[in-house]
N, C-alpha and C positions, 0 to 999 in steps of 0.2 A: 209505018217505019219512022216517019218524022215525029210522030207523037211519042213513040217509045224512046227516041233519042232525047226529046225534050224532058221527058220524065226522069231519065237517068241523070241528065245535067242538073236538074233541080235537086235531085237527091244528093248529088255530090256537093253542091253548094251548101245545102242544109247541113250535111255532116261536117263540112269544113268549119262552118260557123259554130256548131256545137263544140268541136275540138278546140277552137280558139277560146271559147268561153270557159271550157274546163281548164285550159292552161293558165288563163288569167286568174281563175279562182284558186288553183293550186299555188300559184306564185304569191298570191295575197296571203296565204296561211303559213308561209315559211319565213325564216329569218333572212333578211337580205344582208344587212350590215350589223356589226356589233360596234357600238360607239362608246368609248370610255371617256368619262368626264370627271374633272376634279382632281385627278392625280398629278402630283408634282415630281416626286422622286421615283415612283414605281412605273415601269414601262407598261404600255397598253398590252403587249403580248403576255406580260407577267400576270396582269389581271385576268386576261382571257384564259390563261392556262388553268385557273381555279374554277372556271365555269363548267357546268354540266351540259352545256349546249354549245353548238358550233354554227357557223354560217350554213344556211341551207336546211338546218333542222327545223321542224315545226315548232310553233309557239306552244310549248308544253308547260302548263302551270306547275306541275310537279318538279320538272327539271329546273325551272327558274327558282323555285323555293330552295332546292338543293344547292343551286349556285350561290344564293344568299348565305346559306349556312356555311358553305366552303369559304367564302370571302371573310366572314366574321371570324371563322376558326383560325385564320392565318395570324390574327393579332395585329395586322398591318393597318387596319382601318378602324376609325372611331364610329363611322356610320356608312351604310351602303343602301342604295335604292336601285331597283331594276324595274324599268317600264318599257312598254312597246310604244313606239312613235312611228306610225305607218308600218312599213315593213322592216324598220330598224329596231334593234334591241339596245336601249340606252342604259348603260351602267354608270350611275352617279356615285362617286366615292368621296369620303372625307378621310384623308390619311391621318393616322396617329402621328404625333410629333416625335422627333428624335430627342433623346435625353442628352443635353449638353454637359451638365455637371450635377453631381450629387453631393449634398452637404448635410451635416448633422449639427444641430444647435442645442445647447442645454445639457449635453452628455458630459458628465464629469467622472462617473464611475466606470464607464466603458469607453475605451478609446475608439477613435474613428476607424482605425484599422480593423478592430474586432467587429464593428458593425458592418463595415464594407465587406468583410469576408463572409458574413452570414446572409445579407440580403441578396436577392437574385436580380439585381439591377446594376448596370454599368453605363458609363458614358458611351454614346454613339450606338445605343441599342434603342429599339422602338419602345416608346412609352405607352403603357396600357393601364387602365384603372385596376384591372385584376392583379397585375404585377405589383402595383403600389400597395394594394390592400394586403397582399401576401407578405410584402416587406414589412408593413406595419405590424402584422401578426407575429412575424419572426422576431422583431425588435422587442415587442412586449414579452414574448416567451423568454428571450435572453435576460431581460430584467427580472422576470419572475424567478428564473433559475438562480439569480443573484439576490433573491430575497426582497425584491421591490415590486410587490403586487399592486401598489397604488400608482405605478408609472403610467403615463399617457403619452401618446405619439400623435402629432397632427402633421400630415403631409401638406406642404405648401408648394403650389405650382406657379412658377414665374415664366410667362410666355415671352419668347424671343422672336426675332425675325427668322425667316427661312424655315418656318414651322419647327422651331426648336424650343425646348423648355429647360429651365433649371429646376431641379427637384430638391426641396429642403425639408428635412424631417425635424420638426420642432419637438423636442423631448422634454417632458417634465418627469424627472426621475422619481420624485417622491421619497418618503422615508423607507427605511428598511422595515420589512414586515416580519417582526419577530414572533417566535413561538412563546406565547404568554403562559401556557400551561400544558402539561402532559399528564393525562389521567389514564388509569387502567381499571377496567371493569371485569370482574370474574376471577381476579387473582387472590388466592388464599395462602398458597405455600410461600410466596415471596412478596415482600412489601413493595409499594409504589416506588420508594426510594431505590430499592435494589434494582427494579426493572428499568428505572430511569438511567441507571448506570450501565445497563446492557445495551440500550438503543444508542444510536449515534447522534440523533437529534437531541438538543439540549433546550432547557427552558431559559428564557431571558433572565439575566442577572447582572447586577451592577459591575461585578468583577470580570464579566466575560466580554472584555473589549478587544480581545484578539480572536481571530478565527470567525467562522461563519456557521458553527454548529447550531446556533440558536435561531437561524433563519430557516424558513420553511422551504423544503426541496422535495418535490414528489418522488424523485428517484431515491433520495435518502430514506423517505418514509417506507418505500417498498423494501429497501435493504434492512430497515429496522425490523420489519416483520420476519425476515429471514433470520436476523440475529436472535430475535425472541424464540423462534422455532428451535434453533441450534441450542440455545441456553437451556430450554426445557428438556429437549431430547438428551442432552448430556447429563441431566439430573433425574432421569428415569420416568419422565412424563411422556410415555409412548403415544398416548392419544391426544396430545396437545394440539390445539389449532387456534389460529388467529381468526376469530369470527368476522371482525371488521376492523378497519383502521380509518377513522373519520377525521378529516381536517376541516374545521369550520373557521371561516374568515369573518371577522367582525364587520358590521356595516360600514365602519370608517375605513376599512381596508388596511389597517395598520397592525393587526394582531391575528395570530392563529391560535386556536385551541385544538389540540390533538387528543383523540380518545381511542385507545385500543380496547376492544372487547375480546376477552380471552376465554377459552375453554381449556382449563389446565388438565383436567382428568387426574386420576390418582397417580401416585408414584409407584413404579414397579421395580421389583428386584429380580435378579436372574434366578430362574429355576434350573432346569437341566440345561447343560451346554454340551453340544455334540458336533461332530464333524463327519460327514458322509460324502461318498463319491460314487458317481455313476460311470466314471471313466475306467475302462479296463487298463490294467497294468499300473494304475496309480496307487501307490502304497500310502494309505491314509496316515499310518503311524509316523511317517516321515514329516507330517505337517502338524501333528498335534501340539508340538512344543510352541508353535506360533500362536496358538489360541490362549491368550494370557488372561482371559476373564474367567471368573469362577462363580459357582453357585452361591447365592446369598448377596452378591454385590449389587449395588444400584445399577440399573441398566444405563449404559453410556453409549450413545450413538456414535460419538467421535471415536471411541476406542474400537467399536465394531468396524468402523470404516478403516481404521489403521490395520486391524487384523486382516480384513479383506485384501488390502493392498499388499501386506506381507505374504499372504497365501498366494496371491496372483504372481508376485515376483518369484516365489519359490517354485510354483508350477512351471513358470517359464524356464527356470534354471534346469528343471527336470525334463524339458522338451515338450511340455504341454502348453503350447503357445495360445491355443484357443480355449483354454479353461475359462468357464464362466462361473464365478463364485457369487452365490446369492445367499444373504442371511434370511432364513425363514424363521419367523417368530410366531409363537402360539401364545396368545394372551389368556391367562387364567385370572379372570376378574374376581373369583371367590377368594383366592389367597394372595392376589396382587403380585403375581409372578409372571415372568415371561420365559417360556422355554425357547432357547435359541439354538438353531441348527445351521451350521455353515455347510451349504450344499455345493459340491463341486460337480459341474456338468460340462459336457462338451458344447461349447458355444458355436455360433455360426462362423464359418470361415470367411472373415472379412479382413481385408488388408488396407493399410494406409496408402492411398495412391500418391498423395502429395500433401505438403504442409504449406499453407499460404499465410502470410503475415500482412496485416493491414493496419495502417495508422501510424507506423513508426517513421517519423520524418528524419530524426537525428540518429537514433539508435540503429546500428547495423543489424541486418537480418540474422547474422550468425550469433550475435549476442543473445537473441531470443531463441533461436533454434537449438542451441546447445543446452538449454534448460529443459527441453522436451525429453521425457522418458520413452518416447516413441520416435521412430525414424521412418522415413519413406520406405515402403516395402515391408515394414513390420506388420505382424498381426495386430489388429485393432484391439485395444484393451481400455475399458472405461476407467478402471482404477488408476492406470498409469496416465490417462489423459487428465484426470482430476489432479493428480500429483504434479503434472507438468504445469497446469494453471497455477497451482500454489507456488511453485518455484519461480515462475515468471513474475507473479505478484510480489514475491519476497525480494526481488531485485531492488525494489524501491524506485525504479525509473519511470513508472507509469501511474497515472491517476486512476485508470481503470483497466482491467484485463478481463476479456471474455473469450474463452476457447469453446468453439462449437464445431459441429460436423455438418458436412453437406454431402449430397449424393455424388458419387464418383461416376466414371465413364462406364461402369459395369455394375451389376447387382452386388458383386463381392468386393467392390472398391468404395472407399470413403475418403473424402477430402477433409482434412483438419484445418480449420480457419482460426487464427488467433487475431482478435481485434484489440488493439491497444490505443490508449490515449496518453501521450507523453506528459510528464510534469517536469518542473525545474529541478535540476540535480546539482546546481552550483550554489555555493553559499559563501558570502562574506559576512562575518558576524563579529560582534564585539561583545565581550562578556565582562561581568563584574560580580563580585561576591564577597563573602566574609566567612571565616571559620575561626574557631578558637585555636585550632592547631596552626593555621597558616596566616591568620590575620586577614586584612583586606587583600583582595586579589583582582586582577583584571587580565583579560586575554583577548587576542585577535586570532581569528581562525579563518583561513581560506581553504575551501574544500571543493572538489568536484568529484562526484560519485560515478559519473559516466563520461569519462574523458574522451573527447572526440567521437562519442557514440560507440566506443569499444568496450564499455563496461568496466574500464579501469578506474581506480580510485587514486586521487592525489590530494594530500592534506599537508598544509603548513600551519603550525600552531605556535603561538608565542604567548607565554604566560609569565606574569610577574606577581609576586605576593610578598608579604612581609618576611616570609621564611624561605621562599623557593622561587627560582627563575628557570624556566624551561624554554628551549627552542627545539622543535621536533618537525622533521620533514619526512613524510611517508608516501610510498608508492606501492600499489598492489595491482597485480595482474591476476584476475580470478580464474582464468583458464590458460595456464602457462603451457606452451607447446601444444595447444589444442586439446589438452586433457583437463579434467576436473581437478586441477591442482592450483590452489591459490598461492602465488609466489609474490614476495614483496621485499622491500628494503626500507629500513628506518635509519635516519641520521639524527643524532640528538646531542644536546649539550645541556646539562642540568647542574645548577648550583643550589645546594641546600645548606641552610644555616642551622647547625646543631649547637650553637653557643649556649642556649639556655639549658640543654640537656647534658652536653658533654664538652663544651669549650672548644669546638672546632667547626670548620666549614668543609664541605665535601663537594668536589667538582667532578662530574662524570661526563666524558666526551667519547663518542664512538658511533658505531653503526651495527645494525643487525640485518642479516639475510635470513628470510623465513619462508616456509612453505607449509601448507596444510592440505589435507585431502580427506574425504569421507571414507570410512571403512564400511559403515552402514548408514542408514538414514539418520540414526541417532548418535552414532559414535564417530568421532573425528580425531585424526592424528596430525600433529604438527611437529615440524623440525625447524631448528634455528641455529644460526652461528652468530655469535656476538664478539666483536673486538672492541674493548673498552679501556680507556685510560682513567684511572681513579686517582684523584689528588686530594690528600688531606692537607689543608692549609689553615692559616690564621689560628694556629693552636695557641691558646692562652698560656701565659707564664704559670698560671696556677692550675693548669690542666693536669689530669692524671698522667703519671709516668707511662702508663700503658698506651695512652693516646700520643704522648710526645714521641714515643718510640716509633710510631707509625707515620709521622709527618713526612710528606714527600709524595712521590708519584710511583704507582705500580700499574702494570698492564695486565689485563685479563683477557685470555682467549678461551672462549667458552662454546661448547656444543650442547644443545638441549633438545628435549622433546616434550610434548604435551599430549595426553589423552583426555578427551572430553566426552562424557556421555550425558546427554541432556534429554530428559523426558518431561520437562516442565510444560504446563499448559500454555504459558506465555513467558517470554523472557523478562517482561516488565511487570512487577507486582504479581508474581504467580500465586495461584491458590491451591494447586495440587501438582504432584510430580516430584521429581528429584533431579539433582545435578551432581555428577562426580567428576573431579578433575585431578589429574596426576601430572606434576611437573618434575622433570629430572634434568639436571645440568652437570656436566663434567668440564672442568677447566684444567688446562695443562698442555694443550696443543700449541706450544709456544707461550709467550708471556711470562709473567713473574709469579702467577698464582697457580696452585694445584689443589683442587678440591673436588668433592663429589657432593651434590646437593639433591635431596628429595623433598618434595612437598606435596601433601595430599589434602584435598578439601571435599567435603560432601554437604549438600543442603537438601533437606526434605521438607515438603510443604503439604499441609493437610487442612482442608476446610472443616473445622469443627461443626459449625453451622454456616449458612451463607453469610459472607462478609466477615466472618471471624476465622482467621487463618493462623495456624500454628506453624512456625518455622524452627526446625531443629537443625543446627549446623555444627560441624566438627572439623577441625583442621589440625595438621601437625607437620612439622618439618625437621629435617636433620641435615647438617652439613659437616663434613670432616675433611681435613687435609690429608694428602698422601705425598709420598716422595720426600718426606722430611719437611714439608711446608705446613705452616699453621694457617688457619683461616683468618684472614685480615678483617679489619674493622668494616671495610666497605662491603664485605660479603657475608656478614653475620645477620641474624634476624634481630629486629627490634619490635617489641610488642607493647601495645597500649593504645589509647585513643579509640579509634573506631573498632579495633580488633579486641579490645578488652575494656568495655565502658566502666567508668568509675576510676580509671587510672589514666594519667597523662600519656601522651606519645612517648615511647621509650621509658615509661614510668616504672617498669619492673625488670627483673633480671640481674645478671652480674653487675656489680657496681664497685667503684673505688671508695672505700670508707672515708678516706681523708678528704677527697675532693667532691664526693657525691656524684661524680660523672658516670653516666650509663655507658656500658661497654658492649652491649649486645650479647647474643649467645648463639651457640651452635645447634641448640635443640629447643623446640617449643611444642606445646600442644594447647589447644583451646577448644572450648565448646560453648554453645549458646542456645538458649531456648527463648523464643520471642513469640508473643501473640499480637497479631494485628487486628484491630477492631474498629468499628465505626463509632463516632462520637455523638450520633444523633443529629448531626448537621445535615443540610441538603447534600445528597450524593454527589451532585455535580460541583460542589465546592472542592471535592477531592482532598478532604482533610480527614485523617484517621489517627487513632491513638496506638500506642505500643507499650507493652510491658515486657521486661526482659530480665534474664539472669545470664551473666557471662562468667566463665571460669577458665583458668589456664595458668600456665607458667612458662618461664623462659630460663634456661640453665645451660651449663657446660660452656667452657671457654678455654682456649689453648694456652693462655698466659697464666703465670703463677706469681704470687707475691704476698707478703704479709698483710697488705691493705686490701686485698681482693675479698669481696663478699659475694658468695653465690650459694643461697640456701636451696634453691630448687623447689621451694614450697608452693603449694597450690594457692592461687589468689582467686577471690570471688567478688563480683560486683553485681548489683541489681539496681533497677530503676524503672522509670517510665519516661515516655516521650511522645511527641506527636510530629507528624509530617504533613506538609502542605505542598501538593503539586500545583503550585501557583502558575499563572500565565507568564510570570517573569522567571520561573525556574523553581527547582525543588528547595524547600526549606525544611530542615530537620532540627529539632531542639530536644536534647536529652537531659534529664536530671537523674544522676546515678550516685550510688553510695558504695564505697569499697567495704564489703562485709568481712573479708578476710584478706589481710595484707601483712607484709613484713615492715619492719620499722623504718627502713630507708626508702620504701616505695614512695613515688610521687603520685598523688591522687588528684582528681578533679570531680566536682559535683555537677558542673554545668558545661554543656557542650552544644555549640550551635554551628550549623553549616548552611550556607545559603549561596546559591549560584544563579546567575541569569545570563541570557544571551540575547542580543538584539540583532 
């Protein structure tokens, strides 16, 4: 019994010892304390919160490695070390300093504010080498986008007390990296000079001291490829492709050479043109009139796009909101024709959930939204979306416009996003120039095209020349009463010296209320009301009796309208298309004058070959008095100068035989044929020649007398000239000869016009 008890006690003591040993061993393998060292600003608990281990956890090398990665990932520490000391886990940290101040040195082309807005660093944030490297890369990118590829940036760190630093970016801007040459490989249909005029990038030239088109910009290079594609597709090269666009920087880093490799493909003409539909109840015949291209014409992708847009809008008017119109082309390489079929199918039922506008800081959302041809809740339409982007870009308020779509909250919903980058819309400019008609001239112009971000236009213009003085103040609200109705007011005072032509001065003072609105995408209608005081003064003693009788002041109250139909490819130097304009005015709602005036003008442009453009123009006008009133001097037509080259301003028409004074006329007609052609100079000089023939006459006047001469004969003038679209403004010089004239006509053989704005 005693022996059994002794054995039991020994076993108990032995087991207790083993248990104690196990407890000690287990305690030795777990974390007792976590000790944080080296931290100054950051609390211990903050450091511990990033660790993957806690007190009482075992010493796990994997968890400790993860803790290191977590602490480095915070960006708060320059260095971190974790080690075991006995049963303690010691975390040794070196905190990153705090940025006290950021400065830029050596930057002259980019302001501090521009650089500060771009770098991701601010005072009182944690300094890290990665952030500094990213800031250096961003600054270099900004300089490259401004054409300075040789720029260098060196960050300098100045250590301060309390673990703070000043960060200074020392910048060496370097010279502008110009485009020294633009070459094209594979072009046979169009010359290098022609294609250089298509792309937006320009070669360096001595006269290109304004603008930045001759500096290399990768975004501009991408846009140039799109411009080339459009250019060729509009001229029948259906299979055109830009194989490559390579920009090579010289070893010195001061010049780029750009090479476009092209695959033109042949030029195709239209074969058969058809319109088909798979939509029930859609009468195709109702749409055929909108297909304005014909067999045998050169294929033009832009006109095809315009037809698709017109068909889409018409389908919407007939209630087919989901019509999907696709041009199907069948290329016949044997005879170089393209069979074109406009296919109208039922598209997917997708609706615009919302329209988001991004990037407009100053311009109000509604100014952009009202240009959309789509509204929230409308059926989604790609053609209308493209047209919306064109309209927003045409406002002229934005440097760039991108309209894209994003997925909506449901499969049948889409979000339309318009991203814009605003540009300056205000201008204070000073102008100078010279013309043979007006002599030296100067002007001051103050304008704002986007007043208060509302899209309104305000212009104040003051012009003085040897012959004319103008003061004009204009205001335009493009969307009056929330409708696409451009309404505005003009206030003016003009004084014109007619002493050399007719021995009098004319002063016009008044104002105009005007409004215009689109009837279609190409046709616009305008209405106006003008109240004007016309004063004939400083009449010479030897002036015609017909002019002396009109000395004094008369008031004109006039209502007018204008129809404009414009299908030109561009408003400036068009190469194809035409413009028609009809002006009609009636005076007599009060005032002293009563007359009805009509004036019609048409211009047609045709590219004979690339860069050689024929312009045929015709115009005519007729004004007559009613209610017993004659048409006064201030309301007659005067022809000559720019309207009939070879003759002086007011150089033809009714005239007083005794005094040679021009009296103006009630009816005129004029025509012109002009060919614009290159002179073999570099395309980017923008100098071209012109050859022209003008013809016309001015006749009919309400006064009678033995000294009045009015033959009504046709006059003809012809000549040559050249125009230079210089960086300082347009310069035009004409040499003309009057081929057919009357004896008392006043002619001129040389005419110059030059204007500039600073």
